[in-house]
PQR file with spaces between the fields and no chain letter, atoms N, CA, C, O and H, PARSE charges and radii, in Angstrom:
ATOM       1  N    MET     1     105.045   29.613  115.502 -0.4000 1.5000
ATOM       2  CA   MET     1     104.364   28.576  116.252 -0.0000 2.0000
ATOM       3  C    MET     1     103.762   27.522  115.305  0.5500 1.7000
ATOM       4  O    MET     1     103.819   26.321  115.571 -0.5500 1.4000
ATOM       5  N    LEU     2     103.183   28.009  114.193 -0.4000 1.5000
ATOM       6  CA   LEU     2     102.573   27.086  113.234 -0.0000 2.0000
ATOM       7  C    LEU     2     103.599   26.077  112.733  0.5500 1.7000
ATOM       8  O    LEU     2     103.322   24.878  112.698 -0.5500 1.4000
ATOM       9  H    LEU     2     103.137   28.984  113.977  0.4000 1.0000
ATOM      10  N    HIS     3     104.768   26.547  112.348 -0.4000 1.5000
ATOM      11  CA   HIS     3     105.781   25.636  111.797 -0.0000 2.0000
ATOM      12  C    HIS     3     106.248   24.630  112.845  0.5500 1.7000
ATOM      13  O    HIS     3     106.548   23.483  112.513 -0.5500 1.4000
ATOM      14  H    HIS     3     104.993   27.520  112.376  0.4000 1.0000
ATOM      15  N    TRP     4     106.312   25.052  114.105 -0.4000 1.5000
ATOM      16  CA   TRP     4     106.694   24.136  115.180 -0.0000 2.0000
ATOM      17  C    TRP     4     105.650   23.034  115.316  0.5500 1.7000
ATOM      18  O    TRP     4     105.998   21.858  115.422 -0.5500 1.4000
ATOM      19  H    TRP     4     106.069   25.983  114.375  0.4000 1.0000
ATOM      20  N    VAL     5     104.363   23.410  115.313 -0.4000 1.5000
ATOM      21  CA   VAL     5     103.281   22.433  115.435 -0.0000 2.0000
ATOM      22  C    VAL     5     103.309   21.460  114.251  0.5500 1.7000
ATOM      23  O    VAL     5     103.169   20.251  114.432 -0.5500 1.4000
ATOM      24  H    VAL     5     104.079   24.365  115.227  0.4000 1.0000
ATOM      25  N    LEU     6     103.489   21.990  113.053 -0.4000 1.5000
ATOM      26  CA   LEU     6     103.552   21.130  111.873 -0.0000 2.0000
ATOM      27  C    LEU     6     104.716   20.149  111.958  0.5500 1.7000
ATOM      28  O    LEU     6     104.581   18.975  111.616 -0.5500 1.4000
ATOM      29  H    LEU     6     103.603   22.973  112.906  0.4000 1.0000
ATOM      30  N    LYS     7     105.856   20.646  112.418 -0.4000 1.5000
ATOM      31  CA   LYS     7     107.047   19.789  112.549 -0.0000 2.0000
ATOM      32  C    LYS     7     106.786   18.683  113.569  0.5500 1.7000
ATOM      33  O    LYS     7     107.125   17.525  113.328 -0.5500 1.4000
ATOM      34  H    LYS     7     105.966   21.601  112.697  0.4000 1.0000
ATOM      35  N    GLN     8     106.191   19.032  114.698 -0.4000 1.5000
ATOM      36  CA   GLN     8     105.890   18.044  115.739 -0.0000 2.0000
ATOM      37  C    GLN     8     104.932   16.971  115.230  0.5500 1.7000
ATOM      38  O    GLN     8     105.007   15.813  115.640 -0.5500 1.4000
ATOM      39  H    GLN     8     105.916   19.973  114.894  0.4000 1.0000
ATOM      40  N    ALA     9     104.037   17.365  114.339 -0.4000 1.5000
ATOM      41  CA   ALA     9     103.052   16.433  113.783 -0.0000 2.0000
ATOM      42  C    ALA     9     103.598   15.661  112.582  0.5500 1.7000
ATOM      43  O    ALA     9     102.925   14.784  112.039 -0.5500 1.4000
ATOM      44  H    ALA     9     103.976   18.306  114.006  0.4000 1.0000
ATOM      45  N    GLY    10     104.830   15.996  112.171 -0.4000 1.5000
ATOM      46  CA   GLY    10     105.408   15.320  111.021 -0.0000 2.0000
ATOM      47  C    GLY    10     104.797   15.751  109.697  0.5500 1.7000
ATOM      48  O    GLY    10     104.811   15.001  108.720 -0.5500 1.4000
ATOM      49  H    GLY    10     105.377   16.707  112.612  0.4000 1.0000
ATOM      50  N    LEU    11     104.263   16.963  109.674 -0.4000 1.5000
ATOM      51  CA   LEU    11     103.622   17.477  108.468 -0.0000 2.0000
ATOM      52  C    LEU    11     104.536   18.451  107.742  0.5500 1.7000
ATOM      53  O    LEU    11     105.431   19.036  108.351 -0.5500 1.4000
ATOM      54  H    LEU    11     104.252   17.572  110.467  0.4000 1.0000
ATOM      55  N    PRO    12     104.316   18.630  106.443 -0.5600 1.5000
ATOM      56  CA   PRO    12     105.168   19.564  105.689  0.2800 2.0000
ATOM      57  C    PRO    12     104.891   21.010  106.098  0.5500 1.7000
ATOM      58  O    PRO    12     103.831   21.341  106.629 -0.5500 1.4000
ATOM      59  N    LYS    13     105.868   21.841  105.834 -0.4000 1.5000
ATOM      60  CA   LYS    13     105.748   23.259  106.131 -0.0000 2.0000
ATOM      61  C    LYS    13     104.767   23.911  105.157  0.5500 1.7000
ATOM      62  O    LYS    13     104.896   23.754  103.943 -0.5500 1.4000
ATOM      63  H    LYS    13     106.729   21.572  105.402  0.4000 1.0000
ATOM      64  N    VAL    14     103.802   24.631  105.684 -0.4000 1.5000
ATOM      65  CA   VAL    14     102.871   25.406  104.869 -0.0000 2.0000
ATOM      66  C    VAL    14     102.699   26.776  105.514  0.5500 1.7000
ATOM      67  O    VAL    14     102.949   26.959  106.705 -0.5500 1.4000
ATOM      68  H    VAL    14     103.697   24.759  106.670  0.4000 1.0000
ATOM      69  N    ARG    15     102.271   27.724  104.705 -0.4000 1.5000
ATOM      70  CA   ARG    15     102.018   29.057  105.252 -0.0000 2.0000
ATOM      71  C    ARG    15     100.632   29.093  105.888  0.5500 1.7000
ATOM      72  O    ARG    15      99.736   28.348  105.491 -0.5500 1.4000
ATOM      73  H    ARG    15     102.068   27.575  103.737  0.4000 1.0000
ATOM      74  N    PHE    16     100.467   29.961  106.871 -0.4000 1.5000
ATOM      75  CA   PHE    16      99.163   30.114  107.512 -0.0000 2.0000
ATOM      76  C    PHE    16      98.115   30.501  106.476  0.5500 1.7000
ATOM      77  O    PHE    16      96.976   30.038  106.530 -0.5500 1.4000
ATOM      78  H    PHE    16     101.195   30.566  107.194  0.4000 1.0000
ATOM      79  N    HIS    17      98.507   31.350  105.536 -0.4000 1.5000
ATOM      80  CA   HIS    17      97.578   31.790  104.488 -0.0000 2.0000
ATOM      81  C    HIS    17      97.080   30.603  103.666  0.5500 1.7000
ATOM      82  O    HIS    17      95.925   30.586  103.241 -0.5500 1.4000
ATOM      83  H    HIS    17      99.433   31.727  105.492  0.4000 1.0000
ATOM      84  N    ASP    18      97.944   29.610  103.440 -0.4000 1.5000
ATOM      85  CA   ASP    18      97.526   28.407  102.708 -0.0000 2.0000
ATOM      86  C    ASP    18      96.431   27.659  103.472  0.5500 1.7000
ATOM      87  O    ASP    18      95.480   27.159  102.871 -0.5500 1.4000
ATOM      88  H    ASP    18      98.882   29.624  103.786  0.4000 1.0000
ATOM      89  N    LEU    19      96.569   27.585  104.798 -0.4000 1.5000
ATOM      90  CA   LEU    19      95.554   26.920  105.611 -0.0000 2.0000
ATOM      91  C    LEU    19      94.233   27.682  105.574  0.5500 1.7000
ATOM      92  O    LEU    19      93.157   27.085  105.540 -0.5500 1.4000
ATOM      93  H    LEU    19      97.342   27.991  105.286  0.4000 1.0000
ATOM      94  N    ARG    20      94.333   28.997  105.582 -0.4000 1.5000
ATOM      95  CA   ARG    20      93.148   29.864  105.522 -0.0000 2.0000
ATOM      96  C    ARG    20      92.403   29.655  104.205  0.5500 1.7000
ATOM      97  O    ARG    20      91.178   29.538  104.180 -0.5500 1.4000
ATOM      98  H    ARG    20      95.207   29.482  105.610  0.4000 1.0000
ATOM      99  N    HIS    21      93.164   29.609  103.115 -0.4000 1.5000
ATOM     100  CA   HIS    21      92.576   29.399  101.791 -0.0000 2.0000
ATOM     101  C    HIS    21      91.942   28.008  101.703  0.5500 1.7000
ATOM     102  O    HIS    21      90.861   27.848  101.137 -0.5500 1.4000
ATOM     103  H    HIS    21      94.159   29.703  103.135  0.4000 1.0000
ATOM     104  N    THR    22      92.614   27.018  102.260 -0.4000 1.5000
ATOM     105  CA   THR    22      92.080   25.658  102.264 -0.0000 2.0000
ATOM     106  C    THR    22      90.779   25.598  103.053  0.5500 1.7000
ATOM     107  O    THR    22      89.809   24.975  102.623 -0.5500 1.4000
ATOM     108  H    THR    22      93.493   27.148  102.720  0.4000 1.0000
ATOM     109  N    PHE    23      90.771   26.257  104.217 -0.4000 1.5000
ATOM     110  CA   PHE    23      89.539   26.302  105.020 -0.0000 2.0000
ATOM     111  C    PHE    23      88.386   26.876  104.206  0.5500 1.7000
ATOM     112  O    PHE    23      87.307   26.286  104.145 -0.5500 1.4000
ATOM     113  H    PHE    23      91.559   26.763  104.565  0.4000 1.0000
ATOM     114  N    ALA    24      88.616   28.019  103.587 -0.4000 1.5000
ATOM     115  CA   ALA    24      87.551   28.693  102.835 -0.0000 2.0000
ATOM     116  C    ALA    24      87.061   27.816  101.691  0.5500 1.7000
ATOM     117  O    ALA    24      85.855   27.684  101.481 -0.5500 1.4000
ATOM     118  H    ALA    24      89.493   28.498  103.636  0.4000 1.0000
ATOM     119  N    THR    25      87.973   27.227  100.962 -0.4000 1.5000
ATOM     120  CA   THR    25      87.613   26.371   99.828 -0.0000 2.0000
ATOM     121  C    THR    25      86.793   25.175  100.288  0.5500 1.7000
ATOM     122  O    THR    25      85.753   24.872   99.704 -0.5500 1.4000
ATOM     123  H    THR    25      88.953   27.334  101.133  0.4000 1.0000
ATOM     124  N    LEU    26      87.257   24.495  101.332 -0.4000 1.5000
ATOM     125  CA   LEU    26      86.535   23.315  101.827 -0.0000 2.0000
ATOM     126  C    LEU    26      85.173   23.692  102.398  0.5500 1.7000
ATOM     127  O    LEU    26      84.197   22.966  102.208 -0.5500 1.4000
ATOM     128  H    LEU    26      88.102   24.741  101.807  0.4000 1.0000
ATOM     129  N    ALA    27      85.103   24.818  103.091 -0.4000 1.5000
ATOM     130  CA   ALA    27      83.821   25.260  103.646 -0.0000 2.0000
ATOM     131  C    ALA    27      82.816   25.495  102.524  0.5500 1.7000
ATOM     132  O    ALA    27      81.678   25.029  102.599 -0.5500 1.4000
ATOM     133  H    ALA    27      85.896   25.407  103.244  0.4000 1.0000
ATOM     134  N    LEU    28      83.229   26.210  101.494 -0.4000 1.5000
ATOM     135  CA   LEU    28      82.328   26.496  100.377 -0.0000 2.0000
ATOM     136  C    LEU    28      81.935   25.227   99.637  0.5500 1.7000
ATOM     137  O    LEU    28      80.775   25.059   99.262 -0.5500 1.4000
ATOM     138  H    LEU    28      84.152   26.588  101.434  0.4000 1.0000
ATOM     139  N    GLN    29      82.890   24.339   99.427 -0.4000 1.5000
ATOM     140  CA   GLN    29      82.594   23.089   98.721 -0.0000 2.0000
ATOM     141  C    GLN    29      81.631   22.199   99.503  0.5500 1.7000
ATOM     142  O    GLN    29      80.958   21.342   98.930 -0.5500 1.4000
ATOM     143  H    GLN    29      83.832   24.475   99.732  0.4000 1.0000
ATOM     144  N    ASN    30      81.573   22.409  100.804 -0.4000 1.5000
ATOM     145  CA   ASN    30      80.720   21.569  101.641 -0.0000 2.0000
ATOM     146  C    ASN    30      79.453   22.278  102.105  0.5500 1.7000
ATOM     147  O    ASN    30      78.831   21.890  103.093 -0.5500 1.4000
ATOM     148  H    ASN    30      82.119   23.105  101.270  0.4000 1.0000
ATOM     149  N    GLY    31      79.085   23.327  101.368 -0.4000 1.5000
ATOM     150  CA   GLY    31      77.783   23.927  101.576 -0.0000 2.0000
ATOM     151  C    GLY    31      77.680   25.087  102.547  0.5500 1.7000
ATOM     152  O    GLY    31      76.578   25.580  102.784 -0.5500 1.4000
ATOM     153  H    GLY    31      79.591   23.642  100.565  0.4000 1.0000
ATOM     154  N    VAL    32      78.785   25.542  103.118 -0.4000 1.5000
ATOM     155  CA   VAL    32      78.716   26.709  103.983 -0.0000 2.0000
ATOM     156  C    VAL    32      78.479   27.922  103.080  0.5500 1.7000
ATOM     157  O    VAL    32      79.169   28.098  102.076 -0.5500 1.4000
ATOM     158  H    VAL    32      79.681   25.141  102.926  0.4000 1.0000
ATOM     159  N    ASP    33      77.508   28.749  103.440 -0.4000 1.5000
ATOM     160  CA   ASP    33      77.165   29.858  102.557 -0.0000 2.0000
ATOM     161  C    ASP    33      78.260   30.925  102.526  0.5500 1.7000
ATOM     162  O    ASP    33      79.014   31.090  103.484 -0.5500 1.4000
ATOM     163  H    ASP    33      76.948   28.606  104.256  0.4000 1.0000
ATOM     164  N    ILE    34      78.328   31.632  101.425 -0.4000 1.5000
ATOM     165  CA   ILE    34      79.399   32.592  101.161 -0.0000 2.0000
ATOM     166  C    ILE    34      79.437   33.707  102.197  0.5500 1.7000
ATOM     167  O    ILE    34      80.520   34.172  102.553 -0.5500 1.4000
ATOM     168  H    ILE    34      77.715   31.499  100.646  0.4000 1.0000
ATOM     169  N    LYS    35      78.301   34.141  102.681 -0.4000 1.5000
ATOM     170  CA   LYS    35      78.254   35.212  103.687 -0.0000 2.0000
ATOM     171  C    LYS    35      78.915   34.758  104.986  0.5500 1.7000
ATOM     172  O    LYS    35      79.651   35.523  105.609 -0.5500 1.4000
ATOM     173  H    LYS    35      77.421   33.764  102.393  0.4000 1.0000
ATOM     174  N    THR    36      78.658   33.532  105.391 -0.4000 1.5000
ATOM     175  CA   THR    36      79.265   32.993  106.610 -0.0000 2.0000
ATOM     176  C    THR    36      80.775   32.867  106.454  0.5500 1.7000
ATOM     177  O    THR    36      81.533   33.272  107.335 -0.5500 1.4000
ATOM     178  H    THR    36      78.060   32.911  104.885  0.4000 1.0000
ATOM     179  N    VAL    37      81.207   32.305  105.328 -0.4000 1.5000
ATOM     180  CA   VAL    37      82.645   32.151  105.082 -0.0000 2.0000
ATOM     181  C    VAL    37      83.316   33.524  105.050  0.5500 1.7000
ATOM     182  O    VAL    37      84.384   33.710  105.633 -0.5500 1.4000
ATOM     183  H    VAL    37      80.591   31.976  104.612  0.4000 1.0000
ATOM     184  N    SER    38      82.697   34.471  104.378 -0.4000 1.5000
ATOM     185  CA   SER    38      83.244   35.817  104.292 -0.0000 2.0000
ATOM     186  C    SER    38      83.435   36.422  105.680  0.5500 1.7000
ATOM     187  O    SER    38      84.473   37.020  105.966 -0.5500 1.4000
ATOM     188  H    SER    38      81.829   34.320  103.905  0.4000 1.0000
ATOM     189  N    GLY    39      82.440   36.265  106.531 -0.4000 1.5000
ATOM     190  CA   GLY    39      82.531   36.778  107.894 -0.0000 2.0000
ATOM     191  C    GLY    39      83.610   36.095  108.700  0.5500 1.7000
ATOM     192  O    GLY    39      84.333   36.749  109.453 -0.5500 1.4000
ATOM     193  H    GLY    39      81.597   35.779  106.298  0.4000 1.0000
ATOM     194  N    MET    40      83.730   34.783  108.553 -0.4000 1.5000
ATOM     195  CA   MET    40      84.752   34.041  109.297 -0.0000 2.0000
ATOM     196  C    MET    40      86.159   34.438  108.870  0.5500 1.7000
ATOM     197  O    MET    40      87.090   34.427  109.675 -0.5500 1.4000
ATOM     198  H    MET    40      83.143   34.252  107.942  0.4000 1.0000
ATOM     199  N    LEU    41      86.302   34.791  107.590 -0.4000 1.5000
ATOM     200  CA   LEU    41      87.611   35.212  107.089 -0.0000 2.0000
ATOM     201  C    LEU    41      87.907   36.668  107.435  0.5500 1.7000
ATOM     202  O    LEU    41      89.035   37.133  107.274 -0.5500 1.4000
ATOM     203  H    LEU    41      85.545   34.800  106.936  0.4000 1.0000
ATOM     204  N    GLY    42      86.895   37.379  107.907 -0.4000 1.5000
ATOM     205  CA   GLY    42      87.087   38.779  108.263 -0.0000 2.0000
ATOM     206  C    GLY    42      87.051   39.716  107.066  0.5500 1.7000
ATOM     207  O    GLY    42      87.533   40.846  107.142 -0.5500 1.4000
ATOM     208  H    GLY    42      85.979   37.001  108.037  0.4000 1.0000
ATOM     209  N    HIS    43      86.482   39.252  105.963 -0.4000 1.5000
ATOM     210  CA   HIS    43      86.365   40.106  104.786 -0.0000 2.0000
ATOM     211  C    HIS    43      85.266   41.131  105.023  0.5500 1.7000
ATOM     212  O    HIS    43      84.178   40.779  105.479 -0.5500 1.4000
ATOM     213  H    HIS    43      86.090   38.334  105.901  0.4000 1.0000
ATOM     214  N    TYR    44      85.535   42.377  104.722 -0.4000 1.5000
ATOM     215  CA   TYR    44      84.577   43.447  104.930 -0.0000 2.0000
ATOM     216  C    TYR    44      83.436   43.372  103.913  0.5500 1.7000
ATOM     217  O    TYR    44      82.283   43.659  104.234 -0.5500 1.4000
ATOM     218  H    TYR    44      86.419   42.663  104.351  0.4000 1.0000
ATOM     219  N    PHE    45      83.776   42.984  102.690 -0.4000 1.5000
ATOM     220  CA   PHE    45      82.779   42.864  101.626 -0.0000 2.0000
ATOM     221  C    PHE    45      82.707   41.419  101.140  0.5500 1.7000
ATOM     222  O    PHE    45      83.732   40.797  100.862 -0.5500 1.4000
ATOM     223  H    PHE    45      84.712   42.751  102.429  0.4000 1.0000
ATOM     224  N    VAL    46      81.489   40.893  101.039 -0.4000 1.5000
ATOM     225  CA   VAL    46      81.307   39.534  100.542 -0.0000 2.0000
ATOM     226  C    VAL    46      81.752   39.435   99.080  0.5500 1.7000
ATOM     227  O    VAL    46      82.131   38.358   98.620 -0.5500 1.4000
ATOM     228  H    VAL    46      80.656   41.399  101.264  0.4000 1.0000
ATOM     229  N    ASP    47      81.707   40.552   98.350 -0.4000 1.5000
ATOM     230  CA   ASP    47      82.160   40.554   96.951 -0.0000 2.0000
ATOM     231  C    ASP    47      83.625   40.136   96.838  0.5500 1.7000
ATOM     232  O    ASP    47      84.011   39.454   95.889 -0.5500 1.4000
ATOM     233  H    ASP    47      81.399   41.427   98.724  0.4000 1.0000
ATOM     234  N    PHE    48      84.431   40.546   97.804 -0.4000 1.5000
ATOM     235  CA   PHE    48      85.852   40.165   97.789 -0.0000 2.0000
ATOM     236  C    PHE    48      85.979   38.647   97.919  0.5500 1.7000
ATOM     237  O    PHE    48      86.774   38.019   97.219 -0.5500 1.4000
ATOM     238  H    PHE    48      84.118   41.100   98.575  0.4000 1.0000
ATOM     239  N    THR    49      85.195   38.074   98.811 -0.4000 1.5000
ATOM     240  CA   THR    49      85.217   36.620   99.001 -0.0000 2.0000
ATOM     241  C    THR    49      84.749   35.920   97.733  0.5500 1.7000
ATOM     242  O    THR    49      85.347   34.932   97.307 -0.5500 1.4000
ATOM     243  H    THR    49      84.549   38.584   99.379  0.4000 1.0000
ATOM     244  N    LEU    50      83.680   36.430   97.130 -0.4000 1.5000
ATOM     245  CA   LEU    50      83.173   35.844   95.885 -0.0000 2.0000
ATOM     246  C    LEU    50      84.218   35.900   94.778  0.5500 1.7000
ATOM     247  O    LEU    50      84.400   34.929   94.044 -0.5500 1.4000
ATOM     248  H    LEU    50      83.194   37.233   97.476  0.4000 1.0000
ATOM     249  N    ASP    51      84.902   37.029   94.657 -0.4000 1.5000
ATOM     250  CA   ASP    51      85.934   37.163   93.627 -0.0000 2.0000
ATOM     251  C    ASP    51      87.095   36.206   93.883  0.5500 1.7000
ATOM     252  O    ASP    51      87.614   35.584   92.956 -0.5500 1.4000
ATOM     253  H    ASP    51      84.754   37.818   95.254  0.4000 1.0000
ATOM     254  N    THR    52      87.495   36.095   95.140 -0.4000 1.5000
ATOM     255  CA   THR    52      88.643   35.255   95.494 -0.0000 2.0000
ATOM     256  C    THR    52      88.347   33.774   95.295  0.5500 1.7000
ATOM     257  O    THR    52      89.211   33.013   94.859 -0.5500 1.4000
ATOM     258  H    THR    52      87.073   36.600   95.893  0.4000 1.0000
ATOM     259  N    TYR    53      87.123   33.370   95.617 -0.4000 1.5000
ATOM     260  CA   TYR    53      86.776   31.951   95.570 -0.0000 2.0000
ATOM     261  C    TYR    53      85.765   31.642   94.470  0.5500 1.7000
ATOM     262  O    TYR    53      84.949   30.730   94.605 -0.5500 1.4000
ATOM     263  H    TYR    53      86.421   33.988   95.971  0.4000 1.0000
ATOM     264  N    ALA    54      85.824   32.407   93.379 -0.4000 1.5000
ATOM     265  CA   ALA    54      84.886   32.230   92.265 -0.0000 2.0000
ATOM     266  C    ALA    54      84.933   30.814   91.710  0.5500 1.7000
ATOM     267  O    ALA    54      83.900   30.271   91.317 -0.5500 1.4000
ATOM     268  H    ALA    54      86.487   33.148   93.269  0.4000 1.0000
ATOM     269  N    HIS    55      86.116   30.208   91.673 -0.4000 1.5000
ATOM     270  CA   HIS    55      86.234   28.849   91.133 -0.0000 2.0000
ATOM     271  C    HIS    55      85.425   27.854   91.965  0.5500 1.7000
ATOM     272  O    HIS    55      84.884   26.889   91.427 -0.5500 1.4000
ATOM     273  H    HIS    55      86.955   30.648   91.992  0.4000 1.0000
ATOM     274  N    VAL    56      85.341   28.087   93.267 -0.4000 1.5000
ATOM     275  CA   VAL    56      84.585   27.191   94.143 -0.0000 2.0000
ATOM     276  C    VAL    56      83.096   27.434   93.975  0.5500 1.7000
ATOM     277  O    VAL    56      82.313   26.488   93.881 -0.5500 1.4000
ATOM     278  H    VAL    56      85.780   28.872   93.705  0.4000 1.0000
ATOM     279  N    THR    57      82.703   28.709   93.937 -0.4000 1.5000
ATOM     280  CA   THR    57      81.282   29.019   93.806 -0.0000 2.0000
ATOM     281  C    THR    57      80.758   28.613   92.432  0.5500 1.7000
ATOM     282  O    THR    57      79.596   28.225   92.312 -0.5500 1.4000
ATOM     283  H    THR    57      83.339   29.477   94.013  0.4000 1.0000
ATOM     284  N    ALA    58      81.582   28.695   91.402 -0.4000 1.5000
ATOM     285  CA   ALA    58      81.175   28.249   90.061 -0.0000 2.0000
ATOM     286  C    ALA    58      80.909   26.744   90.075  0.5500 1.7000
ATOM     287  O    ALA    58      79.936   26.282   89.478 -0.5500 1.4000
ATOM     288  H    ALA    58      82.526   29.011   91.499  0.4000 1.0000
ATOM     289  N    GLN    59      81.751   25.990   90.741 -0.4000 1.5000
ATOM     290  CA   GLN    59      81.548   24.544   90.861 -0.0000 2.0000
ATOM     291  C    GLN    59      80.256   24.254   91.617  0.5500 1.7000
ATOM     292  O    GLN    59      79.503   23.356   91.239 -0.5500 1.4000
ATOM     293  H    GLN    59      82.541   26.365   91.226  0.4000 1.0000
ATOM     294  N    ALA    60      79.999   25.009   92.681 -0.4000 1.5000
ATOM     295  CA   ALA    60      78.774   24.821   93.455 -0.0000 2.0000
ATOM     296  C    ALA    60      77.548   25.116   92.588  0.5500 1.7000
ATOM     297  O    ALA    60      76.530   24.431   92.693 -0.5500 1.4000
ATOM     298  H    ALA    60      80.611   25.738   92.988  0.4000 1.0000
ATOM     299  N    GLN    61      77.648   26.131   91.737 -0.4000 1.5000
ATOM     300  CA   GLN    61      76.535   26.456   90.850 -0.0000 2.0000
ATOM     301  C    GLN    61      76.288   25.338   89.852  0.5500 1.7000
ATOM     302  O    GLN    61      75.137   25.005   89.569 -0.5500 1.4000
ATOM     303  H    GLN    61      78.474   26.687   91.651  0.4000 1.0000
ATOM     304  N    ARG    62      77.357   24.751   89.315 -0.4000 1.5000
ATOM     305  CA   ARG    62      77.199   23.628   88.383 -0.0000 2.0000
ATOM     306  C    ARG    62      76.526   22.447   89.083  0.5500 1.7000
ATOM     307  O    ARG    62      75.644   21.799   88.519 -0.5500 1.4000
ATOM     308  H    ARG    62      78.292   25.022   89.545  0.4000 1.0000
ATOM     309  N    GLU    63      76.948   22.179   90.305 -0.4000 1.5000
ATOM     310  CA   GLU    63      76.367   21.063   91.060 -0.0000 2.0000
ATOM     311  C    GLU    63      74.891   21.330   91.363  0.5500 1.7000
ATOM     312  O    GLU    63      74.062   20.426   91.271 -0.5500 1.4000
ATOM     313  H    GLU    63      77.665   22.705   90.763  0.4000 1.0000
ATOM     314  N    ALA    64      74.567   22.574   91.726 -0.4000 1.5000
ATOM     315  CA   ALA    64      73.171   22.933   92.005 -0.0000 2.0000
ATOM     316  C    ALA    64      72.320   22.775   90.747  0.5500 1.7000
ATOM     317  O    ALA    64      71.204   22.259   90.815 -0.5500 1.4000
ATOM     318  H    ALA    64      75.241   23.309   91.801  0.4000 1.0000
ATOM     319  N    ALA    65      72.838   23.214   89.601 -0.4000 1.5000
ATOM     320  CA   ALA    65      72.107   23.081   88.341 -0.0000 2.0000
ATOM     321  C    ALA    65      71.890   21.609   87.996  0.5500 1.7000
ATOM     322  O    ALA    65      70.815   21.224   87.535 -0.5500 1.4000
ATOM     323  H    ALA    65      73.745   23.632   89.546  0.4000 1.0000
ATOM     324  N    LYS    66      72.903   20.800   88.218 -0.4000 1.5000
ATOM     325  CA   LYS    66      72.799   19.365   87.951 -0.0000 2.0000
ATOM     326  C    LYS    66      71.740   18.726   88.860  0.5500 1.7000
ATOM     327  O    LYS    66      70.924   17.922   88.408 -0.5500 1.4000
ATOM     328  H    LYS    66      73.776   21.112   88.593  0.4000 1.0000
ATOM     329  N    THR    67      71.765   19.092   90.139 -0.4000 1.5000
ATOM     330  CA   THR    67      70.788   18.571   91.091 -0.0000 2.0000
ATOM     331  C    THR    67      69.378   18.974   90.707  0.5500 1.7000
ATOM     332  O    THR    67      68.469   18.144   90.701 -0.5500 1.4000
ATOM     333  H    THR    67      72.427   19.745   90.506  0.4000 1.0000
ATOM     334  N    MET    68      69.193   20.245   90.387 -0.4000 1.5000
ATOM     335  CA   MET    68      67.860   20.729   90.008 -0.0000 2.0000
ATOM     336  C    MET    68      67.403   20.097   88.697  0.5500 1.7000
ATOM     337  O    MET    68      66.221   19.791   88.543 -0.5500 1.4000
ATOM     338  H    MET    68      69.931   20.920   90.392  0.4000 1.0000
ATOM     339  N    GLY    69      68.314   19.898   87.756 -0.4000 1.5000
ATOM     340  CA   GLY    69      67.973   19.222   86.509 -0.0000 2.0000
ATOM     341  C    GLY    69      67.458   17.819   86.765  0.5500 1.7000
ATOM     342  O    GLY    69      66.494   17.375   86.142 -0.5500 1.4000
ATOM     343  H    GLY    69      69.274   20.147   87.881  0.4000 1.0000
ATOM     344  N    SER    70      68.106   17.131   87.682 -0.4000 1.5000
ATOM     345  CA   SER    70      67.687   15.775   88.033 -0.0000 2.0000
ATOM     346  C    SER    70      66.315   15.774   88.704  0.5500 1.7000
ATOM     347  O    SER    70      65.466   14.938   88.397 -0.5500 1.4000
ATOM     348  H    SER    70      68.889   17.492   88.188  0.4000 1.0000
ATOM     349  N    ILE    71      66.109   16.708   89.610 -0.4000 1.5000
ATOM     350  CA   ILE    71      64.819   16.805   90.306 -0.0000 2.0000
ATOM     351  C    ILE    71      63.697   17.097   89.323  0.5500 1.7000
ATOM     352  O    ILE    71      62.636   16.475   89.379 -0.5500 1.4000
ATOM     353  H    ILE    71      66.799   17.388   89.860  0.4000 1.0000
ATOM     354  N    LEU    72      63.933   18.049   88.416 -0.4000 1.5000
ATOM     355  CA   LEU    72      62.899   18.432   87.460 -0.0000 2.0000
ATOM     356  C    LEU    72      62.611   17.326   86.459  0.5500 1.7000
ATOM     357  O    LEU    72      61.453   17.106   86.102 -0.5500 1.4000
ATOM     358  H    LEU    72      64.795   18.554   88.370  0.4000 1.0000
ATOM     359  N    SER    73      63.653   16.620   85.994 -0.4000 1.5000
ATOM     360  CA   SER    73      63.377   15.557   85.038 -0.0000 2.0000
ATOM     361  C    SER    73      62.683   14.388   85.710  0.5500 1.7000
ATOM     362  O    SER    73      61.921   13.676   85.056 -0.5500 1.4000
ATOM     363  H    SER    73      64.593   16.799   86.284  0.4000 1.0000
ATOM     364  N    ASP    74      62.920   14.167   86.994 -0.4000 1.5000
ATOM     365  CA   ASP    74      62.196   13.121   87.722 -0.0000 2.0000
ATOM     366  C    ASP    74      60.724   13.506   87.884  0.5500 1.7000
ATOM     367  O    ASP    74      59.849   12.641   87.891 -0.5500 1.4000
ATOM     368  H    ASP    74      63.539   14.745   87.525  0.4000 1.0000
ATOM     369  N    ALA    75      60.456   14.814   88.015 -0.4000 1.5000
ATOM     370  CA   ALA    75      59.086   15.304   88.208 -0.0000 2.0000
ATOM     371  C    ALA    75      58.266   15.195   86.921  0.5500 1.7000
ATOM     372  O    ALA    75      57.039   15.100   86.967 -0.5500 1.4000
ATOM     373  H    ALA    75      61.167   15.517   88.009  0.4000 1.0000
ATOM     374  N    ILE    76      58.944   15.208   85.781 -0.4000 1.5000
ATOM     375  CA   ILE    76      58.246   15.146   84.490 -0.0000 2.0000
ATOM     376  C    ILE    76      58.012   13.721   84.172  0.5500 1.7000
ATOM     377  O    ILE    76      57.437   13.407   83.130 -0.5500 1.4000
ATOM     378  H    ILE    76      59.941   15.285   85.743  0.4000 1.0000
């Protein structure tokens, strides 16, 4: 069904798993917390989600550190 819908929309063929991974990555990059994403993906353990999407959470940590650095230097 997915491939039929993609074809009708004039979009390239992708696997459902690719869409799932894209959803998780975009959700995490846009501030959805890891526990929520893990639950939506049906992962039993949040650790599995963290391991799978470590590259996204690492980027979020860098951004958080940068934001906090800016806030603290403005306060000084």
